[in-house]
KEFIVO-54966 format. One record per residue (C-alpha): x, z, y. Coordinates in steps of 0.5 Angstrom, whole numbers, padded with zeros to 4 digits, always signed. Layout:
// residues N
XZY/...
***
This chain:
// residues 959
+0062+0165+0203/+0062+0158+0205/+0069+0154+0202/+0073+0150+0207/+0071+0143+0205/+0078+0138+0207/+0075+0132+0210/+0082+0129+0213/+0086+0125+0208/+0084+0125+0200/+0087+0130+0196/+0089+0127+0190/+0090+0119+0189/+0086+0115+0184/+0092+0116+0179/+0092+0124+0180/+0086+0124+0177/+0088+0125+0169/+0094+0131+0173/+0092+0138+0171/+0092+0141+0178/+0093+0148+0181/+0086+0150+0184/+0085+0156+0190/+0078+0157+0191/+0077+0162+0197/+0083+0164+0200/+0082+0169+0206/+0089+0173+0206/+0092+0174+0213/+0090+0168+0217/+0087+0163+0211/+0079+0162+0213/+0076+0162+0206/+0079+0156+0204/+0079+0152+0197/+0085+0147+0195/+0088+0143+0189/+0095+0143+0189/+0098+0138+0183/+0102+0141+0178/+0109+0137+0176/+0110+0136+0183/+0114+0136+0188/+0109+0139+0194/+0111+0141+0202/+0106+0146+0206/+0108+0144+0214/+0104+0146+0219/+0105+0149+0226/+0108+0156+0225/+0104+0162+0223/+0099+0158+0221/+0098+0160+0214/+0103+0157+0210/+0106+0163+0207/+0100+0166+0206/+0098+0161+0202/+0104+0160+0198/+0107+0167+0197/+0102+0172+0199/+0096+0169+0195/+0100+0163+0190/+0106+0167+0188/+0103+0174+0189/+0096+0172+0184/+0102+0169+0180/+0107+0176+0179/+0099+0181+0178/+0098+0177+0172/+0105+0177+0170/+0105+0185+0170/+0098+0185+0167/+0101+0183+0161/+0105+0190+0161/+0102+0196+0158/+0099+0201+0163/+0104+0207+0162/+0110+0201+0163/+0106+0199+0170/+0106+0206+0171/+0113+0206+0173/+0114+0200+0176/+0108+0200+0181/+0103+0195+0181/+0101+0190+0185/+0095+0188+0190/+0090+0183+0188/+0091+0177+0193/+0084+0176+0197/+0082+0170+0194/+0076+0168+0189/+0079+0166+0183/+0086+0161+0182/+0087+0156+0176/+0092+0152+0172/+0097+0157+0175/+0104+0157+0171/+0108+0163+0171/+0111+0163+0178/+0119+0164+0181/+0120+0165+0189/+0126+0163+0191/+0125+0166+0199/+0131+0166+0204/+0133+0174+0203/+0141+0175+0202/+0141+0177+0195/+0145+0183+0196/+0149+0188+0202/+0153+0190+0197/+0160+0189+0198/+0162+0188+0192/+0158+0182+0191/+0161+0176+0191/+0158+0168+0191/+0163+0169+0184/+0159+0174+0180/+0152+0172+0183/+0153+0166+0180/+0156+0168+0174/+0161+0163+0174/+0167+0169+0175/+0166+0172+0169/+0166+0166+0165/+0173+0166+0169/+0175+0172+0166/+0173+0171+0160/+0177+0165+0160/+0183+0169+0163/+0183+0175+0158/+0183+0169+0152/+0188+0164+0154/+0192+0166+0160/+0200+0167+0159/+0203+0173+0162/+0208+0173+0167/+0212+0179+0169/+0211+0182+0177/+0218+0184+0177/+0222+0179+0175/+0217+0172+0174/+0219+0171+0167/+0214+0170+0162/+0213+0175+0159/+0213+0176+0151/+0210+0180+0145/+0214+0180+0138/+0212+0182+0131/+0217+0187+0128/+0220+0182+0123/+0221+0177+0130/+0225+0184+0133/+0229+0184+0127/+0231+0178+0126/+0233+0177+0133/+0237+0183+0133/+0241+0180+0126/+0242+0173+0130/+0244+0176+0136/+0248+0182+0135/+0252+0181+0129/+0257+0184+0127/+0256+0189+0134/+0255+0197+0135/+0248+0198+0137/+0245+0204+0140/+0237+0203+0137/+0232+0207+0143/+0226+0209+0143/+0223+0210+0152/+0219+0217+0152/+0219+0217+0159/+0220+0212+0165/+0221+0213+0172/+0217+0220+0173/+0219+0227+0175/+0219+0233+0172/+0224+0238+0167/+0222+0235+0160/+0224+0242+0157/+0218+0241+0152/+0219+0234+0150/+0227+0236+0149/+0225+0241+0144/+0219+0236+0141/+0225+0231+0140/+0229+0236+0136/+0224+0239+0132/+0223+0231+0130/+0230+0231+0127/+0234+0228+0132/+0239+0229+0135/+0241+0226+0142/+0237+0223+0148/+0240+0218+0152/+0238+0220+0160/+0238+0216+0166/+0243+0212+0163/+0248+0217+0159/+0248+0220+0152/+0247+0227+0151/+0246+0232+0145/+0240+0236+0145/+0242+0243+0146/+0238+0249+0146/+0233+0250+0152/+0236+0244+0155/+0232+0241+0161/+0233+0236+0167/+0232+0236+0175/+0224+0237+0176/+0225+0234+0183/+0229+0228+0180/+0226+0221+0178/+0228+0220+0170/+0228+0215+0165/+0229+0218+0158/+0230+0215+0151/+0231+0218+0144/+0237+0216+0140/+0234+0213+0134/+0240+0210+0130/+0247+0208+0132/+0250+0202+0127/+0254+0196+0126/+0249+0190+0126/+0249+0186+0118/+0245+0182+0114/+0247+0187+0108/+0244+0193+0112/+0237+0190+0114/+0233+0195+0110/+0237+0200+0115/+0235+0197+0121/+0228+0195+0119/+0227+0203+0118/+0230+0204+0126/+0226+0199+0129/+0220+0201+0125/+0221+0209+0127/+0224+0206+0134/+0217+0202+0136/+0213+0209+0133/+0216+0214+0138/+0216+0209+0144/+0209+0207+0143/+0211+0199+0141/+0216+0198+0145/+0224+0199+0144/+0231+0198+0147/+0237+0197+0144/+0244+0198+0147/+0250+0194+0146/+0256+0199+0145/+0261+0193+0146/+0259+0191+0153/+0260+0195+0160/+0254+0191+0164/+0247+0189+0162/+0248+0192+0156/+0241+0194+0154/+0234+0189+0151/+0228+0191+0151/+0223+0189+0145/+0215+0190+0144/+0210+0189+0140/+0206+0188+0146/+0206+0183+0153/+0213+0185+0155/+0219+0183+0160/+0225+0183+0156/+0229+0184+0162/+0226+0189+0166/+0222+0193+0160/+0216+0193+0163/+0209+0191+0159/+0203+0190+0160/+0196+0192+0155/+0193+0186+0152/+0188+0183+0158/+0181+0184+0157/+0175+0181+0161/+0175+0187+0165/+0183+0186+0166/+0180+0181+0171/+0174+0185+0174/+0175+0188+0181/+0169+0192+0179/+0173+0196+0173/+0178+0201+0174/+0182+0197+0169/+0183+0191+0174/+0182+0194+0181/+0187+0194+0186/+0188+0201+0186/+0190+0201+0193/+0183+0198+0196/+0179+0200+0190/+0177+0193+0189/+0175+0191+0196/+0180+0187+0198/+0181+0190+0205/+0183+0198+0206/+0180+0202+0213/+0186+0202+0218/+0187+0207+0224/+0190+0202+0229/+0193+0203+0236/+0187+0199+0238/+0182+0203+0236/+0186+0209+0238/+0188+0207+0245/+0182+0201+0246/+0183+0202+0254/+0190+0202+0255/+0188+0202+0263/+0187+0209+0263/+0192+0214+0262/+0192+0221+0258/+0188+0225+0262/+0182+0221+0263/+0181+0220+0256/+0186+0214+0254/+0187+0216+0247/+0179+0216+0245/+0180+0222+0239/+0182+0227+0244/+0177+0225+0250/+0179+0228+0257/+0184+0232+0258/+0182+0240+0257/+0187+0246+0257/+0188+0245+0249/+0195+0246+0245/+0195+0238+0243/+0194+0236+0251/+0200+0241+0253/+0204+0239+0247/+0203+0231+0249/+0205+0234+0256/+0211+0236+0254/+0213+0230+0250/+0211+0226+0256/+0215+0229+0261/+0221+0229+0257/+0221+0222+0258/+0220+0222+0265/+0212+0221+0266/+0205+0224+0266/+0198+0225+0263/+0196+0222+0269/+0200+0215+0268/+0196+0209+0266/+0198+0208+0258/+0200+0201+0259/+0206+0203+0264/+0208+0208+0259/+0215+0207+0255/+0214+0203+0248/+0218+0208+0245/+0213+0214+0248/+0207+0211+0246/+0210+0210+0239/+0212+0217+0239/+0205+0220+0241/+0202+0216+0235/+0206+0216+0230/+0210+0223+0231/+0216+0226+0234/+0221+0228+0229/+0225+0235+0228/+0231+0234+0233/+0237+0238+0229/+0241+0238+0236/+0235+0242+0239/+0235+0248+0242/+0228+0252+0242/+0231+0256+0247/+0232+0251+0252/+0227+0249+0257/+0225+0241+0255/+0225+0244+0247/+0219+0239+0244/+0217+0242+0237/+0216+0237+0232/+0209+0234+0233/+0206+0229+0227/+0203+0224+0231/+0196+0223+0233/+0195+0217+0227/+0198+0221+0222/+0193+0227+0224/+0187+0222+0224/+0190+0220+0217/+0190+0227+0214/+0182+0228+0216/+0180+0222+0212/+0181+0226+0207/+0177+0232+0209/+0171+0235+0205/+0167+0235+0211/+0163+0229+0212/+0161+0230+0219/+0169+0229+0220/+0170+0223+0215/+0164+0220+0220/+0168+0222+0226/+0175+0218+0224/+0171+0212+0221/+0169+0210+0229/+0177+0210+0230/+0178+0205+0223/+0179+0198+0223/+0178+0194+0217/+0184+0191+0216/+0187+0186+0209/+0189+0190+0203/+0197+0190+0203/+0198+0191+0196/+0193+0185+0193/+0193+0181+0199/+0186+0181+0199/+0185+0179+0192/+0182+0185+0190/+0186+0186+0183/+0192+0190+0181/+0199+0186+0181/+0199+0186+0173/+0192+0182+0173/+0195+0177+0178/+0200+0176+0174/+0196+0173+0168/+0196+0165+0170/+0193+0158+0168/+0197+0152+0169/+0201+0157+0174/+0195+0159+0177/+0193+0166+0177/+0185+0168+0179/+0185+0170+0185/+0188+0163+0187/+0182+0161+0184/+0177+0165+0187/+0179+0163+0194/+0179+0155+0193/+0173+0152+0196/+0168+0150+0190/+0170+0142+0191/+0177+0144+0191/+0175+0149+0184/+0172+0143+0181/+0177+0137+0182/+0183+0144+0179/+0178+0144+0173/+0177+0136+0173/+0182+0135+0166/+0185+0141+0166/+0185+0141+0158/+0192+0136+0159/+0195+0142+0162/+0193+0147+0157/+0197+0148+0150/+0192+0145+0144/+0191+0154+0142/+0189+0154+0149/+0184+0148+0149/+0181+0150+0142/+0179+0157+0144/+0176+0154+0152/+0173+0149+0150/+0166+0152+0151/+0167+0156+0157/+0170+0150+0160/+0164+0146+0159/+0160+0152+0162/+0164+0153+0168/+0164+0146+0170/+0156+0146+0170/+0155+0151+0174/+0160+0150+0179/+0156+0143+0178/+0150+0146+0181/+0152+0149+0186/+0156+0142+0189/+0149+0139+0187/+0145+0143+0194/+0151+0142+0198/+0155+0149+0197/+0161+0145+0196/+0164+0149+0202/+0163+0157+0199/+0168+0160+0195/+0167+0165+0188/+0170+0170+0193/+0166+0170+0199/+0162+0177+0200/+0155+0176+0199/+0153+0179+0205/+0156+0174+0209/+0151+0169+0207/+0146+0166+0211/+0139+0166+0208/+0139+0158+0207/+0145+0160+0204/+0143+0165+0198/+0136+0161+0197/+0141+0155+0195/+0145+0159+0190/+0139+0162+0187/+0136+0155+0188/+0143+0153+0183/+0142+0158+0179/+0134+0156+0177/+0137+0149+0175/+0142+0151+0170/+0136+0155+0167/+0133+0149+0165/+0127+0152+0165/+0120+0147+0164/+0113+0148+0165/+0115+0153+0172/+0112+0154+0179/+0117+0155+0183/+0116+0158+0191/+0121+0156+0196/+0121+0158+0203/+0125+0153+0207/+0131+0151+0203/+0134+0146+0208/+0136+0152+0214/+0143+0152+0215/+0144+0145+0212/+0147+0139+0216/+0142+0133+0215/+0148+0130+0211/+0148+0135+0206/+0140+0135+0207/+0139+0129+0202/+0143+0133+0196/+0138+0139+0197/+0132+0133+0196/+0135+0131+0190/+0136+0137+0186/+0128+0140+0188/+0127+0133+0185/+0132+0134+0179/+0127+0141+0178/+0121+0137+0178/+0123+0132+0173/+0125+0137+0168/+0117+0139+0167/+0117+0145+0173/+0111+0144+0179/+0115+0145+0186/+0112+0148+0192/+0116+0148+0198/+0114+0152+0205/+0118+0147+0210/+0118+0144+0217/+0125+0138+0215/+0122+0131+0217/+0127+0127+0211/+0124+0133+0206/+0117+0132+0208/+0118+0125+0207/+0120+0126+0200/+0114+0130+0198/+0110+0128+0193/+0104+0131+0196/+0103+0134+0203/+0099+0139+0205/+0098+0141+0213/+0095+0148+0215/+0092+0149+0222/+0091+0146+0227/+0094+0152+0231/+0098+0159+0230/+0095+0165+0228/+0087+0166+0229/+0087+0158+0231/+0090+0156+0223/+0089+0158+0216/+0085+0151+0215/+0087+0145+0212/+0087+0140+0216/+0091+0134+0212/+0092+0133+0205/+0095+0127+0201/+0101+0124+0201/+0106+0123+0207/+0103+0117+0208/+0097+0119+0208/+0099+0125+0212/+0101+0119+0217/+0094+0117+0219/+0091+0124+0219/+0092+0125+0227/+0094+0132+0225/+0100+0135+0230/+0104+0134+0224/+0103+0127+0223/+0103+0125+0231/+0111+0128+0230/+0112+0124+0224/+0109+0118+0227/+0113+0117+0233/+0106+0119+0237/+0109+0126+0240/+0116+0127+0242/+0121+0132+0245/+0123+0128+0251/+0130+0129+0254/+0132+0130+0261/+0134+0124+0265/+0139+0129+0269/+0143+0133+0265/+0146+0140+0268/+0152+0140+0272/+0153+0147+0271/+0157+0151+0276/+0164+0148+0275/+0167+0154+0271/+0169+0155+0264/+0170+0160+0258/+0176+0158+0255/+0178+0161+0248/+0184+0159+0246/+0188+0158+0238/+0182+0161+0234/+0185+0162+0227/+0180+0166+0223/+0178+0163+0216/+0178+0156+0216/+0179+0154+0224/+0185+0150+0225/+0188+0154+0232/+0182+0150+0236/+0181+0151+0243/+0174+0151+0245/+0171+0150+0251/+0164+0153+0254/+0162+0149+0261/+0158+0155+0264/+0151+0154+0267/+0149+0149+0261/+0145+0149+0254/+0151+0149+0250/+0150+0146+0242/+0155+0148+0237/+0154+0142+0231/+0158+0141+0225/+0156+0140+0217/+0155+0147+0214/+0161+0151+0213/+0166+0147+0218/+0167+0153+0222/+0161+0154+0227/+0160+0161+0224/+0167+0162+0224/+0168+0160+0232/+0162+0163+0235/+0160+0169+0230/+0166+0172+0228/+0170+0170+0234/+0168+0168+0241/+0161+0174+0240/+0166+0180+0239/+0171+0178+0244/+0165+0177+0249/+0162+0184+0246/+0168+0188+0246/+0170+0186+0253/+0163+0188+0256/+0160+0194+0251/+0166+0196+0248/+0164+0194+0241/+0167+0196+0235/+0167+0190+0231/+0173+0186+0231/+0173+0179+0232/+0178+0174+0228/+0184+0172+0230/+0185+0168+0236/+0191+0167+0242/+0187+0168+0249/+0181+0168+0252/+0180+0166+0259/+0174+0166+0264/+0170+0173+0263/+0170+0174+0270/+0165+0169+0271/+0160+0172+0266/+0157+0179+0266/+0154+0180+0260/+0153+0178+0252/+0146+0177+0249/+0145+0175+0241/+0138+0173+0240/+0138+0173+0232/+0133+0173+0227/+0133+0180+0225/+0127+0184+0225/+0124+0187+0232/+0123+0193+0227/+0123+0196+0220/+0116+0200+0220/+0109+0198+0221/+0109+0203+0228/+0113+0198+0231/+0110+0192+0234/+0111+0187+0240/+0108+0191+0245/+0112+0196+0244/+0118+0192+0243/+0118+0188+0250/+0116+0194+0253/+0110+0193+0257/+0107+0198+0251/+0110+0203+0256/+0107+0200+0263/+0099+0199+0259/+0100+0207+0258/+0103+0208+0265/+0096+0204+0267/+0091+0208+0263/+0094+0214+0265/+0093+0212+0272/+0086+0212+0271/+0081+0217+0275/+0078+0219+0268/+0085+0221+0265/+0088+0224+0272/+0082+0229+0271/+0083+0230+0264/+0091+0231+0266/+0092+0226+0260/+0100+0223+0262/+0103+0217+0258/+0105+0220+0252/+0097+0221+0251/+0097+0214+0249/+0102+0214+0245/+0101+0213+0237/+0107+0216+0236/+0107+0223+0238/+0102+0229+0237/+0096+0230+0243/+0093+0223+0244/+0093+0220+0236/+0089+0222+0230/+0093+0227+0227/+0089+0225+0220/+0094+0219+0220/+0099+0221+0225/+0097+0214+0229/+0098+0209+0223/+0091+0208+0222/+0092+0207+0215/+0091+0212+0210/+0096+0211+0203/+0091+0213+0197/+0096+0213+0190/+0093+0210+0184/+0097+0212+0178/+0097+0206+0174/+0094+0201+0179/+0098+0200+0186/+0097+0204+0191/+0091+0203+0196/+0091+0202+0204/+0084+0205+0207/+0082+0205+0214/+0083+0213+0216/+0077+0215+0216/+0077+0220+0221/+0079+0215+0227/+0076+0208+0223/+0083+0205+0224/+0083+0206+0231/+0089+0210+0231/+0087+0215+0237/+0082+0221+0237/+0076+0220+0240/+0078+0224+0247/+0084+0218+0249/+0079+0212+0247/+0074+0215+0252/+0079+0213+0257/+0077+0205+0259/+0081+0200+0263/+0075+0194+0265/+0071+0197+0259/+0077+0197+0254/+0081+0203+0250/+0088+0203+0249/+0086+0200+0242/+0082+0194+0245/+0088+0193+0248/+0093+0193+0242/+0087+0189+0238/+0088+0183+0243/+0092+0177+0243/+0097+0175+0248/+0093+0169+0250/+0087+0174+0251/+0091+0179+0255/+0094+0175+0259/+0087+0173+0263/+0085+0181+0261/+0092+0183+0266/+0091+0178+0270/+0091+0183+0276/+0097+0187+0273/+0103+0184+0276/+0108+0188+0271/+0104+0188+0265/+0103+0180+0266/+0110+0179+0268/+0112+0180+0260/+0105+0178+0257/+0106+0172+0260/+0113+0170+0257/+0110+0172+0250/+0105+0166+0251/+0111+0161+0254/+0114+0161+0247/+0108+0160+0244/+0107+0167+0241/+0100+0166+0244/+0096+0168+0238/+0100+0175+0236/+0096+0181+0237/+0100+0186+0242/+0100+0191+0236/+0102+0187+0230/+0106+0190+0226/+0113+0189+0226/+0114+0188+0218/+0109+0182+0219/+0113+0177+0223/+0117+0172+0221/+0124+0171+0223/+0122+0166+0228/+0117+0169+0231/+0122+0176+0231/+0127+0171+0235/+0122+0168+0240/+0119+0176+0241/+0126+0177+0243/+0127+0171+0247/+0121+0173+0251/+0123+0180+0252/+0130+0177+0256/+0126+0172+0259/+0122+0177+0262/+0127+0181+0264/+0131+0180+0273/+0138+0177+0270/+0143+0176+0274/+0144+0168+0273/+0151+0170+0269/+0149+0172+0263/+0151+0169+0256/+0146+0168+0251/+0148+0166+0243/+0142+0164+0238/+0144+0162+0232/+0139+0157+0228/+0133+0158+0233/+0129+0152+0230/+0128+0156+0224/+0122+0157+0221/+0119+0152+0227/+0115+0147+0227/+0116+0141+0231/+0111+0143+0237/+0114+0150+0237/+0121+0146+0238/+0118+0144+0243/+0117+0150+0246/+0123+0154+0245/+0126+0148+0249/+0122+0149+0255/+0124+0156+0254/+0132+0155+0253/+0132+0150+0259/+0129+0156+0263/+0134+0161+0261/+0139+0156+0263/+0136+0154+0270/+0137+0160+0271/+0144+0159+0272/+0146+0163+0265/+0149+0160+0259/+0146+0158+0253/+0149+0157+0247/+0146+0155+0240/+0149+0154+0233/+0144+0149+0231/+0142+0143+0226/+0136+0140+0228/+0137+0134+0232/+0130+0135+0236/+0133+0141+0239/+0141+0138+0239/+0138+0132+0243/+0136+0135+0249/+0143+0140+0250/+0147+0139+0256/+0154+0139+0251/+0155+0139+0244/+0162+0141+0241/+0161+0138+0234/+0166+0142+0229/+0168+0138+0222/+0170+0134+0220/+0168+0137+0213/+0166+0144+0210/+0171+0148+0208/+0178+0147+0208/+0176+0140+0210/+0174+0143+0217/+0176+0147+0223/+0177+0143+0228/+0173+0140+0234/+0172+0133+0232/+0167+0131+0238/+0165+0134+0245/+0161+0132+0251/+0154+0130+0252/+0149+0128+0247/+0150+0121+0249/+0158+0121+0249/+0158+0124+0242/+0153+0119+0239/+0158+0114+0242/+0164+0117+0239/+0163+0116+0233/+0167+0122+0230/+0165+0127+0225/+0157+0127+0220/+0153+0129+0227/+0154+0123+0231/+0151+0118+0227/+0145+0122+0226/+0145+0123+0233/+0146+0117+0235/+0140+0114+0231/+0135+0120+0233/+0136+0118+0241/+0134+0111+0239/+0127+0112+0238/+0128+0119+0244/+0124+0118+0250/+0127+0121+0258/+0123+0127+0262/+0124+0128+0269/+0129+0134+0270/
***
């Protein structure tokens, strides 16, 4: 085969001729066109190019896949049979390949127990630090817990109780119910004659027992004596005996004192005032994933599922008979509605009265129960039998053995902060071990920047013994926190659940971990690590990558960020187009050499091409959506005004509170209002202006389908129209084929050998599974009869194999089909085939398929769209396409809100809301708002500085 020859730019400068390279020959994976390339090792190399051009195919599907495969080859065939093999990428050969580590954008874990602290291992070191150096305090009195040896106890008693009458006691029962008949028998057998029960000294008698339903404290009377130095031997024996019987704890009773006459002593950590004792701390005492440390109420999750009034009565405008109590549904002639009817009637109301108009006392009784009335006579007409209440009844069902019932109850529960541990996840004993007046939970919720400051100079606040133990631990903790700060994650805290991290954040955490490993000679491949980073934080990320390179590693970054490209040692520009139009190296060399290459990327870098500004901003429709008093996470009582009918951008540094305001507060409010969604918004006071919009749509980057059977044609709904068209053809009508005949998901028209998949999987025991085209249909998915029905000479399979560009021409006279395909083309996805598997689409492509689907719908012009970082994975040219699409949506009167860091898109918005000024605790306020020009001139916050720079060189286009 003919190899692609690089003609634009030089692969390497003269100084690099001596340097070793990674050499790739004949890469053909996905859309790569048999390319051969040399990548300098020990350098920071950026792969850039238009979305879908083949960057990831070269970096991940070729170089990384081959590195992984070679590593797997080192295992025995027996071991590989358990691990599953890896397919050889479609490449002739790769030379000079180092061990490869891929740091991708996928969120690390969906486990609610996985936190930033656990995945970075900082929390593990913190647990060890607390187990070895923390001081214990009583949760009852707040006093410092003490631990005493037998000699210390004896010396203390001799000194403090000299000449006094003492009773030495061994506690055996503390605060428990029971009759304890067997216990008294065992104590008598040991030779003891007296016990102290609930503060009263009693002689042990045959068959002695106490009230089994009351809570008791029982101590054995070990000895009664007058304390004298000469009786030290007797006292010593009594103390040791008491500690043995009391399992390490004892107490003395001063017979001469009337009040406060007992004092506890223990070999363990103990509160001398109350006798509360803690087990010796171990690392698992501070683990919320261990039964020894987890809060018993929430099992270490920090939140509990509670059945609340709002979840049981979501719409109080409804009456009980119309289904106002959601778990009961609408009125039926059953016992519970008859019972409710009697209760309501007694309060002079009816089941037809809207719940909001019922007295508060009545609603309380319905939800929490009617107690048994002692004066009520069952024979009287207005008698109401005791009723346990809707919420207690539902709570009982949560313990049901039936999974179906538990699932049914689940929909009426809401996650709330655990009332026992207040969200810290640990049991109360664990939260009363402190270092420098802070327990481990308080350190976990500090921002990393605040935590780093707390550890600064900690040695001066520790004792000499603590310092001796903690020296190495502190060094390790500080180092790891430092790496996270280095990659711009200072606003995160160790308590933060990994499920809530963005792809970019989890990627940067893994990057910080890799910097910490100090490996040398490794090839790191990263996928857009700058995602979710403000320009201010980008510099720190670039320095972190350079640090990784300077350790002696090779770093390949798939990236579109201008700053990252300019700081690279070597750049590969892949293109010239996307999909079938890409897969070639259009330019390679240093950033300076790329400038003069004339490629699409170089035109944007050099300023020849711009994303143009509109001269006129939209005036909108004059109405606003106003969110007042948002206080969730780090938001500081924010009141945000969203002008409707405009393109709005919410900006700010990472962790400033953008997602808290939009994703966690505004979107759930709108979703609940329009679609009765279950997810609860964060705390806020009120929202105004809901009447001016009719629905909310979130367009995110989640996959459009999780199976290969899902594709752009099925997602947009155009495949339904295409099947309708084929079923209306004369040939189909003669044969009696309906639209279902042309579906590859149902029996009838599909190939039954592969069940419409087009491929068959052959299992190979010691090698990876091989996917081969189905031998019956040759990968065409349908049976011969179905494929005989043709439109303009093309079968249904030919249509699925068409690119969107070709399909636009092919269906030009089919308006219903054309409208949907046209929008896919307009959002820059002309290179995709209609039947491309959803699993092969990038996040950016999936988001644009969703955008196209929304664009093709007939809208009311009152929709509120929310997009989170829509520029993720997009080249400058794609951002240009995206801006056009977003303008189209806004031109129809819709409101489009984007959370964004990319200045190219921010500058074309009509209205900006900048949140900050910093991340974490330093953020949570609106620092500037208005048009991009107004925010740039304000000089407030970090965005204004970068925006002012960007607007200087921008050109204007007519609106």
